[in-house]
C-alpha positions in Angstrom: 0.0 0.0 0.0 1.3 3.4 -1.0 1.4 6.3 1.5 -0.7 9.4 1.0 0.7 12.3 -1.0 0.9 14.6 2.1 4.3 13.2 2.9 5.7 11.3 5.9 6.1 14.4 8.1 2.4 14.6 8.9 1.4 12.1 11.5 -2.3 12.3 10.8 -1.8 11.2 7.2 0.4 8.3 7.9 -2.6 6.0 8.6 -4.2 6.9 5.3 -3.9 4.9 2.1 -4.1 6.5 -1.3 -7.3 5.6 -3.0 -8.6 3.6 0.0 -8.8 5.7 3.1 -7.7 4.6 6.6 -5.2 1.8 6.9 -6.4 -1.8 6.9 -6.9 -3.4 10.3 -8.0 -6.8 11.6 -11.5 -5.4 12.1 -11.9 -5.0 8.4 -11.7 -8.8 8.0 -15.3 -9.0 9.3 -18.2 -7.4 7.3 -20.9 -6.0 9.5 -23.9 -3.8 9.1 -27.7 -3.9 8.4 -27.4 -3.5 4.6 -25.9 -5.2 1.6 -22.1 -4.7 1.7 -20.6 -1.9 -0.3 -17.6 -2.1 -2.5 -15.4 -0.5 0.2 -16.4 -3.1 2.8 -15.6 -6.0 0.4 -12.3 -4.4 -0.8 -11.1 -3.8 2.8 -12.1 -7.3 3.8 -10.2 -8.7 0.8 -7.1 -6.7 1.7 -7.4 -7.7 5.4 -7.0 -11.3 4.4 -3.6 -10.4 2.9 -3.6 -12.9 0.0 -0.3 -13.9 -1.4 1.8 -13.1 1.7 4.0 -15.8 3.3 1.9 -18.1 5.3 -1.3 -16.2 4.4 -4.2 -17.3 2.3 -4.1 -17.4 -1.5 -6.2 -14.9 -3.4 -8.7 -17.5 -4.3 -9.0 -18.7 -0.7 -9.4 -15.1 0.6 -12.0 -14.4 -2.0 -14.0 -17.5 -1.1 -13.8 -16.5 2.6 -15.2 -13.0 1.8 -17.9 -14.5 -0.4 -19.2 -16.7 2.5 -19.6 -13.5 4.6 -21.4 -11.7 1.8 -23.6 -14.6 1.2 -25.2 -14.3 4.7 -26.3 -10.7 3.9 -27.9 -11.7 0.6 -29.6 -14.7 2.2 -31.0 -12.5 5.0 -32.3 -10.1 2.3 -33.7 -13.0 0.3 -32.0 -11.8 -2.8 -30.5 -14.3 -5.3 -26.8 -14.2 -6.2 -24.7 -14.9 -9.2 -22.6 -18.1 -9.3 -19.6 -18.3 -7.0 -17.2 -18.2 -9.9 -18.7 -15.0 -11.2 -18.8 -13.4 -7.8 -15.1 -14.2 -7.1 -14.1 -12.8 -10.4 -15.9 -9.5 -9.7 -14.2 -9.2 -6.3 -10.8 -9.9 -7.8 -11.5 -7.3 -10.5 -12.3 -4.7 -7.7 -9.0 -5.4 -6.0 -7.1 -5.2 -9.2 -8.7 -1.9 -10.1 -7.8 -0.4 -6.7 -4.2 -1.8 -7.0 -3.9 -0.1 -10.4 -5.0 3.2 -8.8 -2.5 3.0 -5.9 0.3 2.3 -8.3 0.1 5.8 -9.6 3.4 7.6 -8.9 3.7 10.4 -6.3 4.3 13.0 -9.0 1.0 12.2 -10.9 -1.3 12.0 -7.9 -2.2 15.7 -7.9 -3.2 15.7 -11.6 -6.7 16.3 -12.8 -6.8 12.8 -14.4 -5.9 11.2 -11.1 -8.6 13.2 -9.3 -11.3 11.9 -11.7 -10.1 8.4 -11.3 -10.2 8.8 -7.5 -13.7 10.3 -7.7 -14.9 7.4 -9.9 -13.4 4.8 -7.5 -15.0 6.6 -4.5 -18.4 6.3 -6.1 -17.8 2.6 -6.8 -16.7 1.9 -3.3 -19.5 3.8 -1.6 -22.2 2.0 -3.7 -23.6 -1.5 -3.1 -21.3 -4.1 -4.6 -23.6 -5.8 -7.1 -23.6 -9.6 -6.8 -27.1 -10.2 -8.1 -28.0 -11.6 -11.5 -29.2 -9.3 -14.3 -32.7 -10.6 -14.2 -32.9 -10.4 -10.4 -36.3 -8.5 -10.4 -37.9 -11.5 -12.2 -36.6 -13.9 -9.6 -38.0 -12.0 -6.5 -41.7 -12.4 -5.7 -41.8 -10.5 -2.4 -42.6 -6.8 -2.9 -40.6 -5.9 0.3 -37.5 -7.6 -1.0 -37.9 -5.8 -4.3 -38.1 -2.4 -2.5 -35.1 -3.3 -0.4 -33.1 -4.2 -3.5 -34.2 -0.9 -5.3 -32.9 1.0 -2.3 -29.6 -0.8 -2.3 -29.2 0.1 -6.0 -29.8 3.8 -5.3 -29.8 5.7 -2.0 -29.1 2.7 0.4 -31.6 4.1 2.9 -33.4 0.8 3.6 -32.0 -1.5 6.3 -32.7 -5.1 7.5 -35.8 -5.3 9.8 -35.6 -6.8 13.2 -37.6 -9.8 12.0 -39.1 -10.8 8.7 -42.2 -12.5 10.0 -43.4 -14.0 6.8 -39.9 -15.3 5.9 -39.4 -16.5 9.5 -42.6 -18.5 9.3 -41.6 -20.1 6.0 -38.2 -21.0 7.3 -39.8 -22.5 10.5 -42.3 -24.6 8.5 -39.6 -25.8 6.1 -37.4 -26.9 9.0 -40.3 -28.7 10.7 -41.1 -30.5 7.4 -37.5 -31.5 7.0 -37.2 -32.7 10.6 -40.5 -34.7 10.2 -39.3 -36.3 7.0 -35.9 -37.2 8.6 -37.7 -38.8 11.5 -40.0 -40.8 9.2 -37.1 -42.0 7.1 -35.2 -43.0 10.3 -38.2 -44.8 11.6 -38.6 -46.6 8.3 -34.9 -47.6 8.1 -35.2 -49.0 11.6 -38.3 -51.0 10.7 -36.5 -52.3 7.6 -33.5 -53.4 9.7 -35.8 -55.2 12.1 -37.7 -57.0 9.3 -34.5 -57.9 7.6 -33.1 -59.4 10.8 -36.3 -61.3 11.4 -36.3 -62.6 7.8 -32.7 -63.9 8.2 -33.6 -65.7 11.4 -36.6 -67.3 9.8 -34.6 -68.3 6.7 -31.9 -70.0 8.9 -34.5 -71.9 11.0 -36.6 -73.0 8.0 -36.3 -76.7 7.2 -37.4 -76.4 3.6 -34.7 -74.6 1.6 -36.9 -73.9 -1.4 -39.1 -71.4 0.7 -37.7 -67.9 0.8 -39.0 -65.6 3.5 -37.3 -62.4 2.3 -39.9 -59.6 2.2 -40.7 -56.9 -0.3 -41.3 -53.6 1.7 -42.4 -50.7 -0.5 -43.4 -47.8 1.7 -44.4 -44.2 1.3 -43.4 -41.5 3.7 -42.1 -44.2 6.1 -45.5 -45.7 6.8 -45.6 -49.4 7.9 -46.1 -51.8 4.9 -47.6 -55.2 4.6 -45.1 -58.1 4.7 -45.2 -60.5 1.8 -43.4 -63.8 1.6 -41.7 -63.2 -1.8 -38.2 -62.9 -2.9 -37.3 -59.3 -3.3 -35.6 -56.3 -1.7 -36.5 -53.6 0.8 -36.8 -50.2 -0.7 -38.3 -46.8 0.2 -40.5 -45.1 -2.3 -41.1 -41.4 -1.7 -44.5 -39.8 -2.1 -43.3 -37.6 -5.0 -41.8 -40.4 -7.1 -43.4 -39.1 -10.2 -41.4 -35.8 -10.0 -38.0 -37.5 -9.8 -35.8 -36.5 -12.9 -34.7 -40.0 -13.7 -38.3 -41.3 -13.7 -39.6 -38.4 -15.7 -36.8 -38.8 -18.3 -37.4 -42.5 -18.7 -41.2 -42.1 -18.9 -40.8 -39.4 -21.6 -38.3 -41.5 -23.5 -40.7 -44.5 -23.5 -43.6 -42.2 -24.7 -45.7 -42.9 -21.6 -48.6 -40.5 -21.2 -49.1 -38.9 -17.8 -52.2 -41.1 -17.4 -50.2 -44.3 -18.2 -47.4 -43.3 -15.9 -49.7 -42.5 -13.0 -51.7 -45.7 -13.4 -48.6 -47.9 -13.7 -47.0 -46.3 -10.6 -50.2 -46.9 -8.6 -50.5 -50.4 -9.8 -46.9 -51.3 -9.0 -47.2 -49.6 -5.6 -50.4 -51.3 -4.6 -49.3 -54.7 -5.9 -46.1 -54.4 -3.7 -48.2 -53.9 -0.6 -48.0 -50.1 -0.3 -50.7 -47.7 0.8 -51.7 -45.6 -2.3 -53.3 -43.0 -0.1 -49.7 -41.8 0.8 -48.7 -41.6 -2.9 -49.2 -38.6 -5.2 -49.9 -40.4 -8.4 -52.8 -38.8 -10.1 -52.9 -37.7 -13.8 -52.7 -34.0 -12.9 -49.7 -34.7 -10.6 -47.9 -36.7 -13.3 -48.6 -34.1 -16.0 -47.6 -31.1 -13.8 -44.5 -32.8 -12.5 -43.4 -33.8 -16.0 -43.7 -30.3 -17.4 -41.8 -28.8 -14.5 -39.0 -31.4 -14.4 -38.5 -31.4 -18.2 -38.1 -27.6 -18.1 -35.5 -28.0 -15.2 -33.6 -30.7 -17.1 -33.5 -28.6 -20.3 -32.2 -25.6 -18.3 -29.5 -27.8 -16.6 -28.4 -29.2 -20.0 -28.2 -25.6 -21.3 -26.0 -24.5 -18.4 -23.8 -27.6 -18.1 -23.0 -28.1 -21.8 -19.6 -26.7 -22.9 -19.0 -26.5 -26.7 -15.8 -28.2 -28.0 -13.0 -26.0 -29.2 -13.8 -26.8 -32.9 -17.4 -27.4 -33.8 -19.1 -28.6 -37.0 -22.5 -27.2 -37.7 -25.2 -29.6 -38.9 -28.8 -28.9 -40.0 -31.6 -30.6 -41.8 -35.3 -29.8 -42.6 -38.3 -32.0 -42.2 -42.1 -31.7 -42.6 -43.7 -32.6 -39.3 -47.3 -32.4 -37.9 -48.2 -29.1 -36.2 -48.5 -29.1 -32.5 -52.0 -27.6 -32.6 -53.3 -29.6 -35.6 -51.8 -33.0 -36.4 -53.5 -33.0 -39.8 -51.5 -30.0 -41.0 -47.7 -30.1 -41.6 -45.1 -27.5 -40.9 -41.4 -27.1 -41.6 -38.9 -27.8 -38.7 -35.2 -27.1 -38.7 -33.0 -29.5 -36.8 -29.7 -27.9 -35.7 -26.8 -29.9 -34.2 -23.2 -28.9 -33.3 -20.2 -30.8 -32.0 -17.2 -32.7 -33.1 -16.5 -36.3 -33.9 -17.0 -37.4 -30.3 -19.5 -35.0 -28.8 -22.7 -33.8 -30.5 -25.4 -31.6 -29.1 -28.9 -31.0 -30.4 -29.5 -27.2 -30.0 -33.1 -27.1 -31.0 -35.8 -27.9 -33.6 -37.6 -24.7 -34.3 -40.6 -24.5 -36.6 -41.0 -21.9 -39.3 -43.2 -20.8 -42.2 -42.0 -20.1 -45.6 -42.3 -16.4 -46.5 -42.8 -15.2 -50.1 -40.4 -12.3 -49.6 -37.7 -14.3 -47.7 -35.6 -17.1 -49.1 -35.5 -20.5 -47.4 -31.7 -20.2 -46.9 -32.1 -16.9 -45.1 -34.7 -18.4 -42.8 -32.4 -21.3 -42.0 -29.5 -18.9 -41.3 -31.6 -16.7 -39.0 -32.9 -19.6 -36.9 -29.5 -21.4 -36.8 -27.5 -18.3 -35.8 -30.1 -17.6 -33.0 -29.6 -21.0 -31.6 -25.8 -20.7 -31.8 -26.0 -17.4 -29.9 -28.3 -18.9 -27.3 -26.0 -21.8 -26.6 -22.9 -19.6 -26.8 -21.1 -21.6 -29.4 -21.0 -19.4 -32.5 -17.3 -18.6 -32.1 -16.4 -22.3 -32.0 -18.1 -23.2 -35.3 -15.5 -23.6 -38.1 -17.1 -26.1 -40.4 -20.5 -26.8 -42.0 -21.8 -30.4 -42.8 -24.9 -30.4 -44.9 -26.9 -32.3 -47.6 -25.9 -31.0 -51.0 -29.3 -29.7 -52.0 -30.0 -26.5 -53.9 -31.4 -24.7 -50.8 -28.1 -25.3 -49.0 -25.5 -24.8 -51.8 -26.9 -22.3 -54.2 -24.9 -19.3 -55.3 -27.2 -16.5 -54.1 -29.4 -17.1 -51.1 -28.5 -20.6 -50.0 -28.3 -21.5 -46.4 -24.5 -22.0 -46.4 -23.9 -18.5 -47.7 -26.5 -16.9 -45.4 -25.0 -18.5 -42.3 -21.6 -17.2 -43.1 -22.9 -13.7 -43.7 -24.7 -13.8 -40.4 -21.5 -15.0 -38.6 -19.4 -12.5 -40.5 -16.6 -15.0 -41.4 -16.0 -17.8 -43.9 -16.5 -21.5 -42.9 -15.4 -24.7 -44.4 -18.0 -26.4 -46.7 -18.3 -30.1 -46.0 -20.9 -31.8 -48.2 -22.2 -34.9 -46.4 -20.2 -37.8 -47.6 -23.1 -40.2 -47.3 -25.3 -37.8 -49.3 -22.6 -37.6 -52.0 -22.5 -41.4 -52.2 -26.3 -41.5 -52.6 -26.1 -39.1 -55.5 -23.4 -41.0 -57.2 -25.2 -44.4 -56.8 -28.5 -42.9 -57.9 -26.8 -41.5 -61.0 -25.5 -44.9 -62.1 -28.8 -46.6 -61.3 -30.8 -44.0 -63.3 -28.5 -44.1 -66.3 -28.7 -47.9 -66.4 -32.5 -47.4 -66.9 -33.5 -50.4 -64.7 -37.2 -50.4 -64.2 -38.7 -51.0 -60.8 -40.0 -54.6 -60.8 -42.6 -56.5 -58.8 -40.4 -58.6 -56.6 -41.7 -61.9 -55.2 -40.1 -64.8 -53.3 -37.7 -66.8 -55.3 -37.5 -70.5 -54.9 -38.4 -72.7 -52.0 -35.1 -74.4 -51.4 -33.8 -74.0 -47.8 -30.3 -72.6 -47.6 -28.1 -71.4 -44.8 -28.8 -67.8 -45.8 -32.3 -66.5 -45.9 -33.5 -63.5 -47.9 -36.5 -61.3 -47.2 -38.8 -59.9 -49.8 -37.4 -56.6 -51.2 -39.7 -53.6 -51.0 -40.2 -50.5 -53.1 -37.2 -48.5 -54.3 -38.4 -45.3 -52.8 -36.0 -42.4 -52.1 -36.5 -42.5 -48.3 -34.3 -45.6 -48.2 -31.6 -44.8 -50.8 -29.6 -47.9 -49.7 -32.5 -49.9 -51.1 -31.0 -49.7 -54.7 -27.8 -51.2 -53.4 -29.2 -53.9 -51.1 -32.0 -55.1 -53.4 -29.7 -55.3 -56.4 -27.3 -57.4 -54.5 -30.1 -59.7 -53.4 -31.3 -60.1 -57.0 -27.7 -60.9 -58.1 -27.3 -63.5 -55.3 -30.6 -65.1 -56.1 -29.9 -65.3 -59.8 -30.0 -69.1 -60.0 -33.3 -69.3 -58.1 -34.9 -66.5 -60.2 -33.9 -68.4 -63.3 -36.0 -71.3 -62.3 -39.2 -69.2 -62.2 -41.3 -68.3 -65.3 -39.8 -65.6 -67.5 -40.7 -62.1 -66.2 -41.8 -63.2 -62.7 -39.0 -61.2 -61.0 -36.9 -59.6 -63.7 -37.0 -59.3 -67.4 -34.4 -60.5 -69.8 -33.1 -57.0 -70.3 -32.7 -56.3 -66.6 -30.5 -59.3 -65.8 -27.3 -57.9 -67.4 -27.9 -54.5 -65.9 -28.4 -55.9 -62.4 -25.1 -57.9 -62.8 -23.2 -54.8 -64.0 -24.6 -52.7 -61.2 -23.7 -55.3 -58.6 -20.1 -55.6 -60.0 -19.7 -51.8 -59.8 -20.9 -51.8 -56.1 -18.6 -54.6 -55.0 -15.5 -53.6 -56.9 -15.7 -49.8 -56.8 -18.4 -48.3 -54.6 -18.3 -50.4 -51.5 -14.6 -49.6 -50.7 -15.2 -45.9 -51.0 -18.4 -46.1 -48.9 -16.9 -48.0 -46.0 -14.3 -45.3 -45.4 -16.1 -42.2 -46.5 -16.9 -40.9 -43.0 -13.2 -40.2 -42.1 -12.4 -36.6 -42.7 -8.6 -37.1 -43.1 -9.1 -39.7 -45.8 -11.8 -37.8 -47.8 -9.5 -36.0 -50.3 -7.4 -39.1 -51.0 -10.5 -41.4 -51.3 -12.2 -39.1 -53.8 -9.1 -38.7 -55.9 -8.5 -42.5 -55.8 -12.1 -43.0 -56.7 -11.7 -40.8 -59.7 -8.6 -42.7 -60.9 -10.4 -46.0 -60.4 -13.4 -44.8 -62.4 -11.1 -43.8 -65.2 -9.6 -47.3 -65.2 -13.1 -48.8 -64.9 -13.9 -47.5 -68.3 -12.1 -50.6 -69.7 -14.7 -52.8 -67.9 -17.9 -50.8 -68.3 -17.6 -47.4 -70.0 -21.2 -46.4 -69.4 -21.2 -46.9 -65.6 -17.8 -45.3 -65.3 -19.0 -42.2 -67.3 -22.2 -42.0 -65.1 -20.2 -42.2 -61.9 -17.6 -39.6 -63.1 -20.4 -37.3 -64.1 -21.8 -37.4 -60.5 -18.4 -37.1 -58.9 -17.7 -34.0 -61.0 -20.6 -32.2 -59.3 -19.3 -33.1 -55.8 -15.6 -32.4 -55.6 -16.0 -30.7 -52.2 -13.0 -32.4 -50.6 -10.6 -31.8 -53.6 -10.8 -28.0 -53.2 -7.8 -26.1 -51.8 -9.4 -25.4 -48.4 -10.0 -29.1 -47.7 -6.6 -30.4 -48.9 -4.8 -29.8 -45.5 -6.9 -32.7 -44.1 -4.9 -35.1 -46.3 -1.7 -34.3 -44.4 -3.0 -36.3 -41.4 -4.2 -39.3 -43.4 -2.4 -42.7 -43.0 -3.4 -43.6 -46.5 -1.5 -40.8 -48.2 2.1 -41.8 -49.0 4.9 -39.7 -47.4 6.0 -38.5 -50.9 2.5 -37.1 -51.6 2.3 -35.5 -48.2 5.7 -33.8 -48.7 4.6 -32.5 -52.1 1.3 -31.3 -50.7 2.9 -29.5 -47.8 5.4 -27.8 -50.1 2.5 -26.7 -52.4 0.6 -25.3 -49.5 3.6 -23.4 -48.2 4.1 -21.8 -51.6 0.7 -20.1 -51.3 1.5 -18.4 -48.0 -1.5 -19.5 -45.9 -0.5 -17.0 -43.2 -1.4 -14.1 -45.5 -4.9 -15.3 -46.2 -7.5 -12.5 -46.6 -11.0 -12.7 -45.2 -12.5 -13.0 -48.7 -11.1 -15.0 -51.6 -13.4 -14.3 -54.5 -11.1 -16.0 -57.1 -11.6 -19.4 -55.4 -15.2 -19.0 -54.3 -18.3 -17.8 -56.0 -19.7 -14.4 -55.0 -17.9 -12.2 -52.5 -15.9 -15.0 -50.9 -18.6 -16.6 -48.8 -20.0 -18.6 -51.7 -19.6 -22.2 -52.8 -16.0 -23.2 -53.4 -15.0 -23.5 -57.0 -14.3 -27.1 -57.9 -10.9 -28.0 -59.5 -10.5 -29.7 -62.9 -9.4 -33.3 -62.6 -7.2 -35.2 -65.0 -6.1 -38.8 -65.0 -2.6 -37.6 -63.8 -3.9 -35.1 -61.1 -2.2 -35.4 -57.7 -3.1 -33.8 -54.4 -0.2 -31.3 -54.7 -1.6 -30.2 -58.1 -4.9 -29.1 -56.4 -3.3 -26.7 -53.8 -4.1 -23.0 -54.1 -4.4 -19.9 -52.0 -7.5 -21.0 -50.3 -5.7 -23.8 -48.6 -4.8 -21.3 -45.9 -8.5 -21.1 -45.0 -8.4 -24.8 -44.1 -5.3 -24.3 -42.0 -6.8 -21.4 -40.2 -10.2 -23.0 -39.5 -8.6 -26.2 -38.3 -5.9 -24.5 -36.3 -3.1 -26.2 -38.2 0.3 -24.9 -37.5 1.9 -24.0 -40.9 5.4 -24.4 -39.4 5.1 -28.2 -39.2 4.9 -28.3 -43.0 8.5 -27.2 -43.3 9.6 -30.2 -41.2 10.4 -33.7 -42.5 7.3 -35.9 -42.8 9.0 -38.6 -40.7 9.2 -36.1 -37.8 5.5 -35.2 -37.8 4.4 -38.2 -35.7 6.6 -37.0 -32.7 6.0 -33.3 -33.2 3.8 -31.6 -30.5 2.3 -29.1 -33.0 1.4 -32.0 -35.4 -0.4 -33.9 -32.6 -2.3 -30.9 -31.5 -3.4 -30.1 -35.1 -4.3 -33.8 -35.6 -6.8 -33.6 -32.7 -8.5 -30.6 -34.4 -8.6 -32.3 -37.8 -9.9 -35.6 -36.5 -12.7 -33.7 -34.6 -14.1 -32.5 -37.9 -17.3 -34.1 -39.1 -17.9 -34.8 -42.8 -21.3 -36.7 -42.6 -24.6 -35.2 -41.7 -26.1 -38.3 -40.0 -26.5 -36.6 -36.6 -29.0 -34.1 -38.2 -30.9 -37.1 -39.7 -31.1 -38.6 -36.2 -32.3 -35.3 -34.9 -35.1 -35.3 -37.5 -36.1 -38.8 -36.5 -36.1 -37.8 -32.8 -38.4 -34.9 -33.6 -40.7 -37.0 -35.7 -41.0 -39.6 -32.8 -41.8 -37.1 -30.1 -43.6 -34.2 -31.8 -47.0 -35.9 -30.8 -46.3 -35.7 -27.1 -46.3 -31.9 -26.8 -48.8 -29.2 -27.4 -46.6 -26.2 -26.9 -43.4 -25.3 -28.6 -41.2 -24.9 -25.5 -42.5 -28.2 -24.1 -41.4 -30.0 -27.3 -37.9 -28.5 -27.0 -37.7 -29.6 -23.4 -38.8 -33.1 -24.3 -36.2 -33.3 -27.0 -33.4 -32.2 -24.6 -34.5 -34.6 -21.9 -34.7 -37.6 -24.3 -31.4 -36.8 -25.9 -29.7 -36.6 -22.5 -31.4 -39.8 -21.3 -30.2 -41.7 -24.5 -26.7 -40.4 -24.0 -26.7 -41.8 -20.4 -28.1 -45.1 -21.4 -28.2 -45.9 -25.1 -29.7 -49.4 -24.9 -32.4 -50.1 -22.3 -32.1 -53.9 -22.9 -28.4 -54.1 -21.9 -28.3 -51.8 -18.9 -29.9 -52.3 -15.5 -32.4 -49.5 -14.7 -32.1 -49.8 -11.0 -28.5 -48.6 -11.0 -29.5 -45.7 -13.2 -32.4 -44.5 -11.2 -30.6 -44.3 -7.9 
């Protein structure tokens, strides 16, 4: 602490501290008064703890000690507080601001600027130190508490009363209820111990070993239960079992209505010998508890979720029944963010198409709002989407609108599974195979059984692949049937050609298409294989190349850095690619690169031209720096020898970011399915969002109900 500017000669000023007032004493370590503490009281209490000195408390420990004192004042005033972490940060900021003021040199303390700083600090110290949340007025119901808070914010005239009668009565009744509940539970546990001991004695003295005298004791509120001679366990069922979060989440996941849940609970309770009069299990109780608990679960998920450092944004659109009228449909947007390991459903808002607003703009508006609500907009660096016109158009597509809303470019990752669907559909269409009426073929029993194929509708795009392979495998059985029963004579060679293409070319690409680091190498290899496949079937190869030419997403410059971390790419190709990327100076990347993207730089990446001799290094350009920047890849590692990358710390750190990138949009499809399954259980929009959050969390905790024991989960 610095001495006051009056000099050491004046005794009366020796005890004053510049910017603080009288010197700190041990009495300042205790906050007293009949009002909420001021900034001066908290500051002096913090300094009295002397954090950082030898043998003294650390700054964190001192802050926690002061916070415990302040908490008593807020509790007495019945005013909510911010989180402990936020409160400690605010106290530390106050100390740092005062320390900065006291570090002003002696020569500058008489200046006008210093005087203004002192005056500003005095006002801050004399005012109530604010540790309440921004929406504190909405959290307080008592008018007297609101008036007291208003006084603390302004003139600080109000003081604590001698006794808050209403609050005192509430506290007294709550303590009585807690004591009574503890007594009932203690009495119940004692009875259970006595019954267990008696059961053990009876079991030991019983001459017939097949009889078991263990009892099932299901009680409510500690009331005595009926003993039943049946193998089981002794448990305690509280009267508010329907409002327990685990029970609510499970019932919601199983799509149990409140009536079904209440009836099942009463039946189980009564069948186990319990007294249903002590159980709150009506329809109204179940419905009210479910709505309140689901809202609480949703809020807790919102508070506890932390976005990964590098997120991929997923979305998809689906027509679902309206909440108010199931006969009418409405558009719903499913938005998911996360990395390769952790995914989070942000929400599924409904919207209506406007004549003066493009679909992509609506998607961007709703998506960015959810990103801001969940505080993860800054972590998004990649977009994974289905390659439809509404997402990838050059003007008002969703991908462009989202980037414009965020104010920065993102990586474009067309869904690899959707690309495979387009490629396979192109080949299937160009072969002109008609949809046939498929019946059972042959009655001979074999080790492998085949089910009857269904319609080749677009909702199950793998149907084209699976049904064609079935027809090819059943060729001998189909040949025994009358001509035209299953396939026509013209279809047989086409089915065989399509099956050969699937097994020799397409299947290998499909099985590894979801790996982000292998995407560029797999696509380039697929292109070369299709060029060679022209010698086998030129028509199929041309159709597949035609589809692949429209989906060269992962052969653009911005996606090429992914290949540096692939185990499939030879070291020579990695070295050549790294050198090509360095030549384009990724560190000098501008925000907009119109020469490599359509529009102003936020548009769709321009696809490169592929030749039979094209390598990864030939595709590198200036926009490769965007991939390095978005994936936090250290450009310096590219100057190292490829053999040194595996042991390099910068490479390992960058590899984690690259592997966290998603290149398939399956999670959005699952979000659409989740919404379709549970849209009928809600009648209000917020209730539906709460249901989706609770079900998603319950599924993450226990993915398969058949393999896990519920009893361990519900404890």
